[in-house]
VOPAGU-2260 file (C-alpha; in pm, 1 decimal, decimal comma):
REM VOPAGU-2260
SITE   aa  ch    i         X         Y         Z
SITE  MET   A    0    2775,9    4559,5   -4598,3
SITE  LEU   A    1    2976,0    4707,8   -4888,1
SITE  SER   A    2    3339,5    4755,3   -4885,9
SITE  THR   A    3    3431,4    5117,5   -4762,2
SITE  ASP   A    4    3795,5    5099,8   -4827,6
SITE  SER   A    5    3887,7    5460,8   -4924,0
SITE  SER   A    6    4137,3    5338,4   -5162,0
SITE  LEU   A    7    3885,4    5183,5   -5387,0
SITE  GLN   A    8    3632,7    5479,9   -5388,8
SITE  ASN   A    9    3755,7    5592,3   -5728,1
SITE  SER   A   10    3699,2    5257,8   -5914,4
SITE  GLY   A   11    3445,8    4997,9   -5977,6
SITE  HIS   A   12    3597,0    4791,5   -5699,1
SITE  LYS   A   13    3390,8    4997,6   -5429,5
SITE  TYR   A   14    3077,5    4775,8   -5534,8
SITE  LEU   A   15    3267,4    4440,5   -5467,0
SITE  PRO   A   16    3138,9    4238,4   -5170,6
SITE  ASN   A   17    3380,3    4239,3   -4879,6
SITE  ILE   A   18    3418,5    3870,4   -4803,4
SITE  THR   A   19    3682,7    3715,5   -4590,0
SITE  ASP   A   20    3527,0    3352,8   -4528,7
SITE  PHE   A   21    3314,1    3205,6   -4796,3
SITE  ASN   A   22    3178,0    2949,4   -4537,2
SITE  HIS   A   23    3020,8    3248,9   -4351,6
SITE  PRO   A   24    2911,5    3483,9   -4628,2
SITE  PRO   A   25    2755,4    3810,4   -4566,8
SITE  SER   A   26    2379,5    3871,0   -4616,5
SITE  PRO   A   27    2332,3    3880,2   -4991,5
SITE  ASN   A   28    2061,6    4154,3   -4973,3
SITE  GLN   A   29    2317,7    4403,1   -4848,4
SITE  GLU   A   30    2552,1    4379,0   -5149,3
SITE  LEU   A   31    2526,9    4536,1   -5478,8
SITE  LEU   A   32    2702,1    4261,1   -5669,0
SITE  PRO   A   33    2671,9    3873,2   -5622,4
SITE  LEU   A   34    2891,5    3737,4   -5350,9
SITE  THR   A   35    3142,2    3568,0   -5600,0
SITE  ALA   A   36    3217,8    3893,3   -5785,1
SITE  LYS   A   37    3576,5    3988,5   -5822,8
SITE  VAL   A   38    3820,1    4155,2   -6049,4
SITE  ASN   A   39    4049,6    3927,7   -6248,9
SITE  SER   A   40    4405,1    3965,4   -6382,6
SITE  ASN   A   41    4265,1    4129,9   -6689,3
SITE  ASP   A   42    4103,5    4403,5   -6480,0
SITE  CYS   A   43    3758,6    4268,5   -6592,7
SITE  LEU   A   44    3455,9    4171,1   -6367,0
SITE  GLU   A   45    3413,9    3818,4   -6292,5
SITE  ILE   A   46    3109,7    3645,4   -6135,0
SITE  GLY   A   47    3087,9    3290,6   -6047,9
SITE  GLY   A   48    3449,7    3229,7   -6182,4
SITE  CYS   A   49    3329,3    3360,4   -6511,1
SITE  ASP   A   50    3467,2    3671,4   -6701,1
SITE  LEU   A   51    3173,2    3904,7   -6790,6
SITE  THR   A   52    3325,2    4033,7   -7114,0
SITE  GLU   A   53    3382,3    3667,3   -7227,6
SITE  LEU   A   54    3026,1    3579,8   -7143,9
SITE  VAL   A   55    2896,3    3871,4   -7367,4
SITE  LYS   A   56    3132,5    3746,7   -7637,3
SITE  GLN   A   57    2971,4    3404,5   -7629,4
SITE  TYR   A   58    2610,8    3486,1   -7540,9
SITE  GLY   A   59    2564,0    3827,6   -7660,0
SITE  SER   A   60    2395,8    4123,9   -7486,3
SITE  PRO   A   61    2188,4    4222,3   -7310,7
SITE  LEU   A   62    2249,3    3933,2   -7079,5
SITE  TYR   A   63    2116,4    3840,1   -6739,5
SITE  VAL   A   64    2401,2    3656,0   -6543,6
SITE  VAL   A   65    2285,2    3465,0   -6228,7
SITE  ASP   A   66    2518,6    3360,4   -5965,8
SITE  GLU   A   67    2417,5    3024,2   -5812,2
SITE  PHE   A   68    2632,8    3075,9   -5497,6
SITE  THR   A   69    2449,3    3395,7   -5398,2
SITE  LEU   A   70    2098,7    3240,1   -5469,2
SITE  ARG   A   71    2175,0    2940,1   -5252,5
SITE  THR   A   72    2319,3    3144,1   -4989,1
SITE  ALA   A   73    2022,0    3357,1   -4959,2
SITE  CYS   A   74    1783,8    3047,7   -4944,2
SITE  ARG   A   75    2015,3    2887,4   -4680,3
SITE  GLN   A   76    2020,3    3209,7   -4455,1
SITE  TYR   A   77    1651,6    3228,5   -4455,1
SITE  ARG   A   78    1594,0    2875,2   -4369,1
SITE  ASN   A   79    1867,6    2869,3   -4106,4
SITE  SER   A   80    1750,0    3190,5   -3953,0
SITE  PHE   A   81    1408,8    3057,8   -3886,7
SITE  LEU   A   82    1545,1    2735,0   -3734,8
SITE  LYS   A   83    1761,7    2950,8   -3517,0
SITE  TYR   A   84    1527,1    3222,0   -3410,4
SITE  TYR   A   85    1164,3    3057,9   -3409,7
SITE  SER   A   86    1098,4    2785,5   -3162,3
SITE  GLY   A   87     799,2    2641,1   -3355,8
SITE  GLU   A   88     766,2    2498,6   -3705,1
SITE  SER   A   89     850,7    2720,7   -4001,1
SITE  GLN   A   90     859,5    2714,0   -4391,4
SITE  VAL   A   91    1029,8    2972,0   -4620,4
SITE  ILE   A   92     847,9    2991,8   -4957,1
SITE  TYR   A   93     980,4    3171,0   -5254,8
SITE  ALA   A   94     777,9    3462,0   -5402,0
SITE  SER   A   95     826,0    3336,2   -5755,7
SITE  LYS   A   96     685,0    3657,4   -5929,4
SITE  ALA   A   97    1032,7    3791,3   -5860,3
SITE  TRP   A   98    1172,7    3576,0   -6125,4
SITE  SER   A   99     991,1    3248,2   -6248,2
SITE  CYS   A  100    1187,0    3004,5   -6463,2
SITE  LEU   A  101    1269,8    2641,9   -6455,2
SITE  ALA   A  102    1618,3    2678,6   -6335,2
SITE  ILE   A  103    1566,0    2934,9   -6077,9
SITE  CYS   A  104    1269,6    2722,3   -5938,0
SITE  ARG   A  105    1481,7    2401,5   -5943,5
SITE  ILE   A  106    1751,3    2563,7   -5734,4
SITE  VAL   A  107    1506,3    2701,0   -5482,0
SITE  ASP   A  108    1331,0    2377,6   -5454,8
SITE  SER   A  109    1665,9    2195,8   -5386,8
SITE  GLU   A  110    1739,2    2438,5   -5100,1
SITE  GLY   A  111    1423,6    2305,9   -4930,3
SITE  LEU   A  112    1203,8    2617,6   -4990,9
SITE  GLY   A  113     831,6    2615,6   -5086,8
SITE  PHE   A  114     674,1    2849,4   -5351,5
SITE  ASP   A  115     433,6    3139,0   -5368,4
SITE  VAL   A  116     272,8    3161,0   -5715,1
SITE  VAL   A  117      21,1    3410,5   -5835,9
SITE  SER   A  118    -111,4    3272,6   -6173,1
SITE  GLY   A  119    -167,4    2958,7   -6358,6
SITE  GLY   A  120     145,2    3030,4   -6562,1
SITE  GLU   A  121     362,5    3052,7   -6258,5
SITE  LEU   A  122     205,6    2732,2   -6103,3
SITE  PHE   A  123     269,1    2555,4   -6434,0
SITE  THR   A  124     631,1    2669,4   -6434,9
SITE  THR   A  125     685,8    2552,4   -6084,1
SITE  LEU   A  126     532,0    2212,6   -6143,4
SITE  LYS   A  127     747,6    2174,4   -6456,0
SITE  ALA   A  128    1043,7    2235,0   -6245,4
SITE  GLY   A  129     963,6    1945,5   -6038,0
SITE  VAL   A  130     822,0    2100,1   -5737,8
SITE  LYS   A  131     557,8    1908,9   -5538,4
SITE  GLY   A  132     201,1    2069,4   -5533,6
SITE  ASN   A  133     186,8    2050,6   -5143,9
SITE  LYS   A  134     473,2    2296,1   -5124,8
SITE  ILE   A  135     305,9    2569,6   -5342,1
SITE  TYR   A  136      81,4    2840,1   -5214,1
SITE  PHE   A  137    -145,0    3004,3   -5480,4
SITE  HIS   A  138    -188,3    3390,9   -5426,5
SITE  GLY   A  139    -380,7    3647,6   -5660,8
SITE  ASN   A  140    -670,7    3886,6   -5626,7
SITE  ASN   A  141    -867,8    3749,6   -5945,9
SITE  LYS   A  142    -800,7    3396,9   -6004,8
SITE  SER   A  143   -1014,4    3248,4   -6261,7
SITE  ILE   A  144   -1219,1    2936,7   -6235,4
SITE  GLU   A  145    -974,0    2737,7   -6442,5
SITE  GLU   A  146    -672,0    2860,8   -6216,3
SITE  LEU   A  147    -870,2    2755,6   -5908,3
SITE  LYS   A  148    -933,8    2402,5   -6050,4
SITE  PHE   A  149    -574,8    2384,3   -6166,9
SITE  ALA   A  150    -455,4    2466,6   -5826,3
SITE  ILE   A  151    -692,2    2207,1   -5656,1
SITE  GLU   A  152    -583,0    1946,7   -5889,3
SITE  SER   A  153    -216,5    2023,6   -5818,4
SITE  ASP   A  154    -278,2    1990,3   -5433,6
SITE  CYS   A  155    -184,9    2352,0   -5365,8
SITE  THR   A  156    -284,6    2559,6   -5074,7
SITE  ILE   A  157    -508,9    2833,7   -5208,4
SITE  ILE   A  158    -481,8    3187,9   -5035,2
SITE  ILE   A  159    -835,9    3325,5   -5063,7
SITE  ASP   A  160    -824,5    3696,5   -5138,9
SITE  ASN   A  161   -1200,3    3814,6   -5170,8
SITE  TRP   A  162   -1558,2    3712,4   -5146,7
SITE  LEU   A  163   -1597,0    3619,1   -5525,8
SITE  GLU   A  164   -1304,9    3378,4   -5497,6
SITE  LEU   A  165   -1447,0    3243,2   -5173,8
SITE  THR   A  166   -1782,2    3149,8   -5309,6
SITE  HIS   A  167   -1635,0    3015,1   -5627,0
SITE  LEU   A  168   -1395,9    2792,7   -5421,4
SITE  ALA   A  169   -1663,5    2679,1   -5207,6
SITE  GLU   A  170   -1875,7    2579,6   -5499,0
SITE  ILE   A  171   -1600,8    2404,0   -5685,3
SITE  SER   A  172   -1469,4    2211,7   -5361,9
SITE  ALA   A  173   -1813,4    2099,2   -5285,1
SITE  GLN   A  174   -1833,8    1928,2   -5614,7
SITE  ASN   A  175   -1510,7    1743,7   -5532,9
SITE  SER   A  176   -1618,4    1494,1   -5258,1
SITE  GLN   A  177   -1288,5    1301,8   -5258,8
SITE  LYS   A  178   -1096,4    1567,4   -5042,6
SITE  SER   A  179   -1121,9    1897,0   -4875,6
SITE  VAL   A  180    -907,8    2194,6   -5010,0
SITE  ARG   A  181    -632,8    2358,2   -4817,9
SITE  VAL   A  182    -704,5    2738,9   -4784,8
SITE  MET   A  183    -564,2    3031,7   -4621,2
SITE  LEU   A  184    -745,1    3373,0   -4572,9
SITE  ARG   A  185    -565,2    3690,2   -4688,3
SITE  LEU   A  186    -624,8    3980,9   -4464,7
SITE  THR   A  187    -551,8    4358,6   -4517,0
SITE  PRO   A  188    -379,9    4460,2   -4192,0
SITE  GLY   A  189    -397,3    4822,6   -4218,6
SITE  ILE   A  190     -27,6    4884,4   -4167,4
SITE  GLU   A  191     158,4    5151,9   -4346,9
SITE  CYS   A  192     535,5    5125,1   -4437,2
SITE  HIS   A  193     777,2    5342,6   -4625,2
SITE  THR   A  194     811,1    5221,0   -4977,3
SITE  HIS   A  195     680,3    5294,5   -5314,7
SITE  GLU   A  196     297,3    5326,9   -5325,5
SITE  TYR   A  197     277,9    5072,1   -5613,8
SITE  ILE   A  198     426,7    4802,6   -5399,3
SITE  ARG   A  199     255,6    4890,0   -5060,1
SITE  THR   A  200       4,3    4608,7   -5006,6
SITE  GLY   A  201     -80,8    4611,1   -4633,1
SITE  HIS   A  202    -265,2    4944,9   -4595,5
SITE  LEU   A  203    -644,9    4960,6   -4605,6
SITE  ASP   A  204    -667,3    5126,3   -4948,9
SITE  SER   A  205    -527,6    4815,8   -5120,6
SITE  LYS   A  206    -665,9    4570,3   -5382,8
SITE  PHE   A  207    -564,0    4273,5   -5182,6
SITE  GLY   A  208    -740,5    4086,4   -4910,6
SITE  PHE   A  209   -1033,3    4098,6   -4679,4
SITE  ASP   A  210   -1062,9    4421,5   -4469,2
SITE  PRO   A  211   -1097,8    4394,2   -4102,4
SITE  ASN   A  212   -1461,7    4471,9   -4088,5
SITE  GLN   A  213   -1518,1    4159,3   -4327,0
SITE  ILE   A  214   -1312,3    3914,7   -4129,7
SITE  PRO   A  215   -1588,7    3794,8   -3864,6
SITE  GLU   A  216   -1832,2    3718,5   -4164,1
SITE  VAL   A  217   -1568,1    3549,7   -4374,5
SITE  LEU   A  218   -1462,9    3333,7   -4074,1
SITE  SER   A  219   -1822,1    3242,5   -4014,0
SITE  TYR   A  220   -1886,9    3154,9   -4362,3
SITE  VAL   A  221   -1570,7    2942,0   -4401,4
SITE  SER   A  222   -1650,6    2762,4   -4070,9
SITE  GLN   A  223   -1972,6    2631,5   -4247,2
SITE  LYS   A  224   -1793,3    2494,5   -4535,5
SITE  PRO   A  225   -1657,0    2136,8   -4458,8
SITE  SER   A  226   -1494,9    2119,2   -4815,5
SITE  LEU   A  227   -1268,3    2416,3   -4735,0
SITE  ASN   A  228   -1003,1    2324,7   -4478,1
SITE  CYS   A  229    -885,1    2659,0   -4357,4
SITE  VAL   A  230    -542,0    2630,1   -4208,8
SITE  GLY   A  231    -405,1    2969,6   -4191,6
SITE  LEU   A  232    -399,6    3335,7   -4215,5
SITE  HIS   A  233    -193,7    3553,3   -4456,9
SITE  ALA   A  234     -98,8    3906,3   -4472,2
SITE  HIS   A  235     172,8    4109,0   -4661,0
SITE  ILE   A  236     251,2    4466,7   -4616,8
SITE  GLY   A  237     464,8    4540,3   -4916,8
SITE  SER   A  238     810,4    4522,0   -5075,6
SITE  GLN   A  239    1158,7    4680,4   -5067,1
SITE  ILE   A  240    1110,5    4747,6   -4670,2
SITE  PHE   A  241    1392,2    4841,7   -4451,3
SITE  GLU   A  242    1203,9    4893,5   -4132,5
SITE  ARG   A  243    1138,8    4616,3   -3879,9
SITE  GLN   A  244     855,2    4766,3   -3693,8
SITE  PRO   A  245     575,4    4715,8   -3942,6
SITE  HIS   A  246     640,6    4347,5   -3963,0
SITE  GLN   A  247     638,2    4341,8   -3570,2
SITE  ASP   A  248     304,7    4537,5   -3594,3
SITE  LEU   A  249     171,8    4280,2   -3828,7
SITE  ALA   A  250     244,2    3986,5   -3581,9
SITE  GLU   A  251       7,9    4147,3   -3349,8
SITE  VAL   A  252    -257,2    4187,8   -3592,9
SITE  LEU   A  253    -222,2    3827,0   -3724,3
SITE  VAL   A  254    -217,3    3668,2   -3390,9
SITE  GLU   A  255    -527,6    3860,2   -3282,9
SITE  TRP   A  256    -712,5    3721,3   -3570,2
SITE  LEU   A  257    -573,6    3366,1   -3528,5
SITE  GLN   A  258    -719,9    3381,3   -3178,3
SITE  LYS   A  259   -1058,8    3500,3   -3306,0
SITE  ALA   A  260   -1063,2    3234,5   -3586,4
SITE  GLN   A  261   -1042,5    2958,9   -3313,9
SITE  GLU   A  262   -1371,9    3091,3   -3171,4
SITE  TYR   A  263   -1539,6    2981,7   -3510,8
SITE  GLY   A  264   -1379,3    2641,5   -3481,5
SITE  LEU   A  265   -1134,9    2679,1   -3764,5
SITE  PRO   A  266    -829,9    2471,2   -3745,2
SITE  ILE   A  267    -579,9    2773,1   -3789,7
SITE  GLN   A  268    -246,1    2630,2   -3762,2
SITE  GLU   A  269     -20,0    2849,2   -4013,7
SITE  LEU   A  270      47,2    3242,7   -4006,2
SITE  ASN   A  271     188,6    3364,8   -4331,0
SITE  VAL   A  272     372,4    3707,4   -4253,1
SITE  GLY   A  273     454,1    3767,1   -4638,7
SITE  GLY   A  274     783,7    3902,9   -4743,2
SITE  GLY   A  275     908,7    4251,8   -4829,6
SITE  LEU   A  276    1267,1    4262,1   -4701,7
SITE  GLY   A  277    1461,2    4516,2   -4918,4
SITE  ILE   A  278    1794,8    4499,4   -5094,0
SITE  CYS   A  279    2075,2    4723,3   -5195,6
SITE  TYR   A  280    2020,8    4899,7   -5525,0
SITE  THR   A  281    2262,3    5177,0   -5420,1
SITE  GLU   A  282    2551,6    5223,2   -5178,9
SITE  ALA   A  283    2303,9    5439,0   -4966,4
SITE  ASP   A  284    2061,6    5149,1   -4902,7
SITE  ASP   A  285    2092,7    4994,8   -4559,3
SITE  PRO   A  286    1833,9    4707,3   -4532,9
SITE  PRO   A  287    1864,3    4460,5   -4237,7
SITE  THR   A  288    2034,4    4132,0   -4293,6
SITE  ILE   A  289    1825,5    3839,0   -4359,3
SITE  ALA   A  290    1901,7    3694,4   -4006,8
SITE  GLU   A  291    1791,0    4034,1   -3845,2
SITE  TRP   A  292    1463,9    4030,3   -4035,5
SITE  VAL   A  293    1379,6    3678,9   -3961,2
SITE  GLN   A  294    1461,0    3737,1   -3577,5
SITE  ALA   A  295    1240,9    4043,4   -3564,8
SITE  VAL   A  296     943,1    3853,9   -3731,0
SITE  ALA   A  297     990,7    3535,5   -3523,8
SITE  SER   A  298    1026,4    3710,2   -3187,3
SITE  ALA   A  299     713,5    3922,7   -3256,7
SITE  ILE   A  300     513,6    3617,6   -3339,3
SITE  GLU   A  301     645,0    3432,4   -3030,2
SITE  SER   A  302     566,7    3738,0   -2788,9
SITE  ALA   A  303     221,0    3785,3   -2932,2
SITE  CYS   A  304     117,6    3416,7   -2888,8
SITE  HIS   A  305     282,7    3405,9   -2554,2
SITE  ASN   A  306      86,2    3715,9   -2439,3
SITE  ARG   A  307    -237,4    3533,5   -2548,2
SITE  GLN   A  308    -134,5    3212,7   -2425,3
SITE  LEU   A  309    -144,0    3052,6   -2766,2
SITE  PRO   A  310      60,6    2773,2   -2904,6
SITE  LEU   A  311     301,5    2873,5   -3162,6
SITE  PRO   A  312     167,9    2835,6   -3526,6
SITE  LYS   A  313     352,1    2717,6   -3828,7
SITE  LEU   A  314     534,7    3037,3   -3926,7
SITE  ILE   A  315     563,2    3102,0   -4310,7
SITE  ALA   A  316     741,6    3381,1   -4482,3
SITE  GLU   A  317     761,6    3445,2   -4863,4
SITE  PRO   A  318    1076,4    3646,9   -4966,4
SITE  GLY   A  319    1135,1    3717,6   -5326,2
SITE  ARG   A  320    1329,1    4005,2   -5399,2
SITE  SER   A  321    1574,0    3942,2   -5112,1
SITE  LEU   A  322    1637,1    3603,1   -5239,2
SITE  VAL   A  323    1712,8    3653,2   -5614,7
SITE  GLY   A  324    1769,9    4024,1   -5635,1
SITE  SER   A  325    2139,9    4064,1   -5558,8
SITE  ALA   A  326    2226,6    3718,7   -5730,9
SITE  CYS   A  327    2191,8    3876,2   -6087,0
SITE  VAL   A  328    2348,7    4150,4   -6301,6
SITE  THR   A  329    2264,0    4255,1   -6657,9
SITE  ALA   A  330    2543,8    4329,4   -6896,6
SITE  TYR   A  331    2512,0    4551,6   -7191,4
SITE  THR   A  332    2715,2    4690,3   -7466,5
SITE  VAL   A  333    2757,6    5052,7   -7490,6
SITE  GLY   A  334    2679,1    5212,9   -7812,2
SITE  SER   A  335    2626,0    5577,4   -7916,4
SITE  ARG   A  336    2704,9    5890,8   -7721,4
SITE  LYS   A  337    2533,2    6239,8   -7716,3
SITE  GLU   A  338    2703,0    6526,1   -7548,8
SITE  ILE   A  339    2488,9    6820,4   -7474,6
SITE  PRO   A  340    2723,3    7115,9   -7333,0
SITE  GLU   A  341    2648,7    7218,9   -6983,5
SITE  ILE   A  342    2348,4    7005,7   -6968,1
SITE  ARG   A  343    2387,9    6623,9   -7012,1
SITE  THR   A  344    2599,3    6344,1   -7152,2
SITE  TYR   A  345    2398,4    6046,1   -7278,8
SITE  ILE   A  346    2555,0    5703,2   -7341,8
SITE  ALA   A  347    2315,9    5450,0   -7487,1
SITE  VAL   A  348    2312,8    5069,4   -7427,1
SITE  ASP   A  349    2156,4    4782,2   -7634,8
SITE  GLY   A  350    1874,3    4720,4   -7387,1
SITE  GLY   A  351    1657,8    4936,2   -7153,6
SITE  MET   A  352    1320,7    4944,0   -7053,1
SITE  SER   A  353    1226,8    4604,8   -7218,7
SITE  ASP   A  354    1462,9    4411,0   -7005,5
SITE  ASN   A  355    1437,0    4647,8   -6694,0
SITE  PRO   A  356    1106,9    4841,3   -6675,8
SITE  ARG   A  357    1145,7    4920,2   -6298,5
SITE  PRO   A  358    1322,5    5275,4   -6352,7
SITE  ILE   A  359    1036,4    5418,9   -6575,7
SITE  THR   A  360     761,3    5216,4   -6373,8
SITE  TYR   A  361     893,0    5294,4   -6011,8
SITE  GLN   A  362    1154,4    5540,2   -6060,2
SITE  SER   A  363    1403,7    5274,6   -5941,0
SITE  VAL   A  364    1776,8    5372,7   -5905,2
SITE  TYR   A  365    2058,2    5145,2   -5996,0
SITE  ARG   A  366    2440,0    5139,4   -6006,8
SITE  ALA   A  367    2668,6    5025,6   -6297,9
SITE  VAL   A  368    3038,2    4948,6   -6349,4
SITE  ILE   A  369    3242,0    4913,9   -6677,4
SITE  ALA   A  370    3324,7    4548,1   -6668,5
SITE  ASN   A  371    3610,4    4536,7   -6904,3
SITE  ARG   A  372    3796,0    4811,1   -6723,3
SITE  MET   A  373    3718,1    4781,2   -6344,5
SITE  SER   A  374    4021,8    4983,1   -6231,8
SITE  ALA   A  375    3941,3    5294,6   -6463,0
SITE  LYS   A  376    3884,4    5617,1   -6257,6
SITE  LEU   A  377    3545,0    5752,3   -6238,1
SITE  THR   A  378    3568,4    6080,8   -6427,2
SITE  GLU   A  379    3240,9    6172,4   -6570,7
SITE  THR   A  380    2869,6    6165,0   -6478,9
SITE  VAL   A  381    2653,9    6042,3   -6764,6
SITE  THR   A  382    2298,3    5931,5   -6811,0
SITE  VAL   A  383    2260,1    5573,4   -6931,5
SITE  ALA   A  384    1985,2    5560,2   -7179,0
SITE  GLY   A  385    1812,1    5264,3   -7336,0
SITE  LYS   A  386    1751,4    5187,8   -7705,4
SITE  HIS   A  387    1383,0    5212,3   -7703,3
SITE  CYS   A  388    1193,7    5483,2   -7866,8
SITE  GLU   A  389    1071,5    5659,0   -7550,6
SITE  SER   A  390    1210,5    5950,0   -7391,1
SITE  GLY   A  391    1158,6    5785,7   -7042,4
SITE  ASP   A  392    1374,6    5487,5   -7142,1
SITE  ILE   A  393    1663,8    5580,3   -6892,3
SITE  VAL   A  394    1839,1    5293,5   -6717,8
SITE  ILE   A  395    2029,0    5518,8   -6464,8
SITE  LYS   A  396    2039,1    5891,4   -6453,5
SITE  ASP   A  397    2347,1    6071,1   -6354,3
SITE  ALA   A  398    2576,7    5757,2   -6332,3
SITE  LEU   A  399    2934,2    5834,3   -6227,2
SITE  LEU   A  400    3153,3    5619,2   -6456,7
SITE  PRO   A  401    3484,9    5607,2   -6628,8
SITE  LYS   A  402    3504,2    5770,1   -6979,2
SITE  THR   A  403    3311,8    5521,6   -7185,8
SITE  GLU   A  404    3365,2    5409,5   -7538,5
SITE  SER   A  405    3160,7    5223,5   -7785,9
SITE  GLY   A  406    3199,5    4844,3   -7721,7
SITE  ASP   A  407    3244,0    4881,7   -7353,1
SITE  ILE   A  408    3050,6    4642,1   -7136,8
SITE  LEU   A  409    2840,4    4823,8   -6884,8
SITE  VAL   A  410    2698,1    4593,7   -6601,3
SITE  VAL   A  411    2412,4    4706,1   -6401,9
SITE  THR   A  412    2391,5    4559,0   -6049,0
SITE  SER   A  413    2101,4    4396,7   -5822,8
SITE  THR   A  414    1890,2    4300,5   -6129,5
SITE  GLY   A  415    1764,6    3969,3   -6026,4
SITE  ALA   A  416    1409,1    4065,3   -5904,2
SITE  TYR   A  417    1141,8    4195,1   -6124,2
SITE  ASN   A  418    1370,0    4250,0   -6430,8
SITE  TYR   A  419    1318,3    3932,5   -6642,3
SITE  SER   A  420     977,7    3883,1   -6479,1
SITE  MET   A  421     860,6    4220,1   -6605,4
SITE  ALA   A  422    1035,6    4231,4   -6923,0
SITE  SER   A  423     846,6    4303,1   -7255,6
SITE  ASN   A  424     889,2    4302,3   -7619,0
SITE  TYR   A  425     836,8    4672,7   -7652,8
SITE  ASN   A  426     949,6    4795,3   -7981,4
SITE  ARG   A  427     951,5    4430,9   -8090,1
SITE  ILE   A  428    1274,4    4375,9   -7916,1
SITE  GLY   A  429    1342,3    4023,6   -7805,1
SITE  ARG   A  430    1389,7    3951,4   -7439,2
SITE  PRO   A  431    1753,1    3887,3   -7336,0
SITE  ALA   A  432    1922,8    3544,6   -7265,4
SITE  ALA   A  433    1993,5    3441,2   -6916,5
SITE  ILE   A  434    2286,0    3229,3   -6779,0
SITE  LEU   A  435    2369,9    3059,9   -6455,5
SITE  VAL   A  436    2716,8    3090,3   -6347,4
SITE  ASN   A  437    2893,1    2859,9   -6074,4
SITE  GLN   A  438    3256,1    2783,0   -6022,5
SITE  GLY   A  439    3381,7    2884,9   -6354,2
SITE  GLU   A  440    3089,3    2703,1   -6554,3
SITE  ALA   A  441    2820,0    2906,4   -6729,6
SITE  ASN   A  442    2496,5    2736,1   -6841,3
SITE  LEU   A  443    2215,9    2885,1   -7039,4
SITE  ILE   A  444    1887,5    2886,6   -6847,8
SITE  ILE   A  445    1672,9    3119,0   -7090,1
SITE  GLN   A  446    1720,4    3146,8   -7451,6
SITE  ARG   A  447    1748,1    3491,2   -7624,4
SITE  GLU   A  448    1436,5    3569,0   -7822,2
SITE  SER   A  449    1471,5    3563,4   -8194,5
SITE  TYR   A  450    1273,7    3769,5   -8457,9
SITE  GLN   A  451    1094,2    3442,7   -8531,6
SITE  ASN   A  452     991,0    3410,6   -8161,6
SITE  LEU   A  453     852,8    3764,3   -8180,5
SITE  ILE   A  454     606,1    3658,5   -8460,3
SITE  ALA   A  455     527,8    3305,1   -8331,8
SITE  GLN   A  456     185,0    3383,2   -8193,8
SITE  ASP   A  457      88,7    3627,7   -8465,8
SITE  CYS   A  458    -197,2    3513,9   -8689,4
SITE  LEU   A  459    -267,4    3652,4   -9022,5
SITE  PRO   A  460    -614,2    3600,2   -9143,5
SITE  ALA   A  461    -648,2    3440,6   -9504,1
SITE  ARG   A  462    -867,4    3720,6   -9634,5
SITE  LEU   A  463    -566,2    3957,3   -9571,8
SITE  ILE   A  464    -336,4    3712,1   -9751,1
SITE  ASP   A  465    -594,9    3684,3  -10047,6
SITE  SER   A  466    -622,9    4059,3  -10075,5
SITE  ASP   A  467    -257,3    4083,1  -10100,8
SITE  LYS   A  468    -257,2    3833,8  -10391,6
SITE  ASN   A  469    -544,0    4030,6  -10549,8
SITE  LYS   A  470    -320,4    4352,1  -10537,5
SITE  ASP   A  471     -63,1    4175,1  -10744,9
């Protein structure tokens, strides 16, 4: 967990990971900063052996900085925990919607994980990163005909979400006599969990999956379609979850339907329990470790199978946020300042809701440090505002920071999940660059968008050009 050394509580040092042995690092999802974060001799924040202030000088800001060691550590902790705690076969797959780009996918693939994709674009990115199609699981509640055909051609496993998709897939697969299509069925388990309503997916009032009263008919239908090779069941209860009990309840639901599916002659061999393990966004957050979460899920599946005298299925989990969330920070440059006596002080940074829409979308809370003065005393409470023309563009409300100056480098922690992937060009602002740091080396993995990039897809009809000439 986070360092609680009282001597560090008045400085940015309090967010540094407390690591004594890098061969046995802590669970990354319980840290605010990447595992390699430290303060160097210049009193600047350093990640992956790279000084954040120097990175901003070289690459500009806002800047996403991804720590390769932290990302690889999370992948390995998931993989090794399943090997340790689950007696059957298992597979960890990365929910790439958290952050889909070539470099992230290549790293995750090299660690032996599979992939969860939810669109043709994510599938294309994953394949271009060198991932084999048989390691990819295609999700989504409204896949197009083109996406379904793309997934079949790529040899993906398709998670069927609804009746329309099921009938479409049955028709498409029946026309392809060369091979059957690997599919899984997504179920709505009816399990509530304490998280934001927008990221709660397992309760009955959800756009995802087949409801319990539909499942017998679905199983009967699939059993009559030889072109559909139904290998498993899937359910997901939500994101940023700290509780273990909902995942244990999910195991009972999935195993119950696994047993019923076998009555229809379906070769169900896989159970996908989704992901959802939370991370630390503030020092008050206390999620289970990766190992604790895996142990709870694995033991629940084993117990449910044992009680029904069923062989253990292949157990699949699809973490996203807890793999990449804590591996990244976002560096901004502080600009203007507005003091409203006895009300609030605003400091503005050169980014905001276009590179991190989670605060305005989910009311998400973050923490920040001043990377160029890590030992400075925390002396004022300010609201960190973005530069967009929107009153709700607030990065952090009531942040406790040192007295800031224009040009300071403000680093927001835990920004690896859903920041770049949900980024926009609101106000025609280009999305930031992203770099990968490791052992003192920094590599560009996403280029900063230029003004020219912003108009690259714009089309100007000829008649508008002609009318402009006539005006002259």
